[in-house]
C-alpha positions in Angstrom: -16.2 17.4 4.3 -15.8 13.6 4.3 -18.7 12.0 2.4 -19.8 8.4 2.7 -18.3 7.6 -0.7 -14.9 9.0 0.4 -15.0 7.2 3.7 -15.7 3.9 1.8 -12.8 4.7 -0.5 -10.4 5.3 2.4 -11.6 2.1 4.2 -11.0 0.0 1.1 -7.7 1.7 0.6 -6.6 0.8 4.1 -7.6 -2.8 3.6 -5.9 -2.8 0.1 -2.7 -1.4 1.4 -2.6 -3.8 4.3 -3.1 -6.9 2.2 -0.7 -5.6 -0.5 2.1 -4.8 2.0 1.7 -8.0 4.0 1.7 -10.0 0.8 4.9 -8.2 -0.4 6.6 -8.8 2.9 5.7 -12.5 2.9 6.9 -12.8 -0.7 10.2 -11.0 0.2 10.6 -13.3 3.1 10.1 -16.3 0.9 12.5 -15.0 -1.8 15.3 -14.0 0.7 15.2 -16.5 3.5 12.6 -19.3 3.6 12.1 -20.8 0.1 9.0 -22.5 1.6 6.3 -23.0 -0.9 3.7 -22.1 1.7 5.2 -18.6 2.1 5.1 -18.2 -1.7 1.4 -19.3 -1.9 0.3 -17.2 1.1 2.1 -14.1 -0.4 0.4 -14.6 -3.8 -3.0 -15.1 -2.1 -2.6 -11.9 -0.1 -1.6 -10.0 -3.2 -4.6 -11.4 -5.1 -6.9 -10.3 -2.3 -5.4 -6.8 -2.6 -6.1 -6.8 -6.3 -9.7 -7.7 -5.7 -10.1 -4.9 -3.1 -8.4 -2.6 -5.6 -11.1 -3.4 -8.2 -13.9 -2.6 -5.7 -12.2 0.6 -4.6 -12.5 1.9 -8.2 -16.2 1.9 -7.7 -15.9 4.3 -4.7 -13.6 6.9 -6.2 -11.7 8.0 -9.3 -8.8 6.0 -10.7 -6.5 8.9 -9.8 -7.6 9.0 -6.2 -7.4 5.2 -5.7 -4.0 4.9 -7.4 -2.4 7.7 -5.6 -3.6 6.6 -2.1 -2.5 3.0 -2.9 0.9 4.0 -4.3 1.8 6.4 -1.4 0.4 4.1 1.3 2.3 1.0 0.1 5.5 2.8 -0.6 5.6 4.4 2.9 4.9 1.1 4.6 7.3 -0.8 2.5 10.1 1.7 3.2 9.4 1.1 6.9 9.3 -2.7 6.5 12.5 -2.7 4.5 14.3 -0.8 7.2 12.8 -2.3 10.4 11.8 -5.9 9.4 14.5 -6.7 6.9 17.2 -4.3 8.2 17.9 -3.1 4.7 19.6 0.2 4.1 17.1 2.8 3.1 18.5 6.1 1.8 17.5 9.4 3.3 16.1 10.4 -0.1 13.5 7.6 0.2 12.2 8.9 3.6 12.1 12.5 2.2 10.3 11.3 -0.9 7.7 9.4 1.3 7.1 12.5 3.3 6.6 14.7 0.2 4.4 12.2 -1.4 2.2 11.8 1.7 1.9 15.6 2.0 1.0 15.7 -1.7 -1.8 13.1 -1.3 -3.2 15.0 1.7 -3.2 18.2 -0.3 -4.9 16.6 -3.3 -7.5 14.9 -1.2 -8.3 18.1 0.6 -8.9 19.9 -2.7 -10.6 17.3 -4.8 -14.4 17.6 -5.3 
């Protein structure tokens, strides 16, 4: 059953992952193509917002829950961003690992008290 605390953790996790991934994408864009200071600053600001959300997410769940949701969520989205936004070669093993990790998180969340 989804409790209010878990729902809050998931909501914060979605916000955290979004800010972290967008910040990483902006910083990658800055590093690889633009070199504009504004991209660097925006990327850092987005990543700092993500860290702030991370701190508040720790109040809603355990460190283990928050860390695993964050790690898997950001990795899956960054794999997709690498492939489709930056046209980088992503090995099949990365996709397989992302699927296994996502299934692992789903299993853990289903069975955690």
